[in-house]
C-alpha positions in Angstrom: -70.4 -120.4 -79.0 -68.1 -118.9 -76.2 -65.6 -120.5 -74.3 -65.4 -119.4 -70.4 -62.3 -117.8 -69.5 -61.2 -117.1 -66.1 -59.6 -113.8 -66.1 -57.9 -113.7 -62.6 -55.8 -116.5 -63.8 -55.7 -116.1 -67.8 -56.8 -120.3 -68.2 -59.7 -120.8 -70.3 -62.2 -123.3 -68.2 -62.8 -126.6 -69.6 -66.5 -126.0 -70.2 -68.2 -124.2 -72.9 -71.2 -122.8 -73.4 -73.7 -122.7 -76.1 -76.1 -120.1 -76.5 -79.6 -120.4 -75.4 -80.3 -118.5 -78.9 -82.4 -121.4 -80.6 -81.0 -121.0 -84.1 -77.2 -120.9 -83.0 -77.6 -124.2 -81.1 -79.4 -125.6 -84.4 -76.4 -124.8 -86.6 -74.3 -126.1 -83.4 -76.1 -129.4 -83.5 -76.4 -130.1 -87.6 -73.8 -127.6 -89.0 -70.5 -128.8 -90.9 -69.9 -130.6 -94.0 -71.8 -133.8 -93.8 -74.5 -134.2 -91.1 -77.4 -132.1 -93.4 -76.3 -135.3 -96.2 -76.3 -137.6 -93.7 -79.7 -136.8 -92.2 -81.2 -136.3 -95.8 -80.2 -139.9 -97.2 -82.0 -141.6 -93.5 -84.9 -139.0 -94.2 -85.2 -139.9 -97.8 -84.2 -143.9 -97.4 -85.4 -144.6 -93.7 -83.2 -146.7 -91.6 -79.7 -147.5 -93.4 -76.6 -149.4 -92.7 -73.0 -147.9 -92.1 -72.0 -148.9 -95.8 -75.0 -147.8 -97.1 -74.5 -144.3 -95.8 -71.3 -144.2 -96.6 -72.5 -144.7 -100.2 -75.4 -142.7 -100.1 -73.2 -139.7 -99.2 -70.5 -139.2 -101.9 -66.8 -138.0 -100.9 -67.5 -138.4 -97.2 -64.8 -141.0 -95.7 -65.7 -143.5 -93.3 -63.7 -141.7 -90.4 -65.8 -138.8 -91.1 -68.8 -140.6 -91.4 -68.3 -142.4 -88.2 -67.7 -138.8 -86.3 -70.7 -137.4 -87.7 -72.9 -140.2 -86.8 -71.4 -140.1 -83.3 -72.1 -136.7 -83.0 -75.2 -136.9 -84.4 -76.3 -139.9 -82.1 -75.0 -137.7 -78.9 -77.2 -135.2 -79.7 -80.6 -137.3 -80.0 -81.2 -137.6 -83.9 -79.8 -140.4 -84.5 -80.2 -143.9 -82.9 -77.7 -146.7 -83.5 -79.1 -150.2 -83.5 -76.5 -152.6 -82.2 -78.3 -155.8 -83.0 -76.3 -157.5 -85.9 -76.9 -155.9 -88.7 -76.0 -152.4 -87.3 -78.5 -150.0 -88.6 -79.4 -146.6 -87.8 -82.2 -144.6 -88.1 -83.6 -141.1 -87.2 -85.1 -140.6 -83.6 -88.7 -138.7 -83.6 -86.5 -135.6 -82.7 -84.5 -136.2 -85.8 -87.5 -136.7 -87.9 -88.8 -133.5 -86.7 -86.3 -131.6 -89.5 -88.5 -133.0 -92.3 -90.2 -129.5 -93.0 -86.6 -128.1 -92.8 -85.5 -130.2 -95.3 -88.9 -129.9 -97.5 -88.0 -126.0 -96.9 -84.4 -126.1 -98.2 -85.6 -127.9 -101.1 -87.9 -125.3 -102.6 -85.6 -123.0 -101.7 -82.6 -124.9 -103.4 -84.8 -125.3 -106.2 -85.6 -121.2 -106.8 -81.5 -121.1 -106.3 -81.1 -123.3 -109.0 -83.7 -121.5 -111.7 -82.3 -118.2 -110.6 -79.2 -119.3 -112.1 
């Protein structure tokens, strides 16, 4: 990800361009310390309430949970159902990550076995 720079006056433009590279785009959307763990929890456990996610992702703060859920919602991976009680659920795009998580599981098991 690179910021646009206006070389004429040396000021950085407000717009940030995201590469057309699919891998870079995917890392931009799901990268970070917590997003994959939140997505894993939603894939394994289905729709969850905020407090359930707070408990299921060990070590995440309420502030980080809120920020990451907003970013995942903005990316179209999670829906926040505002009916009381509030539930978070994966979209079809979010559910499409299941094969990726299956591959990570297989690779992680091999990594653990290798010592």
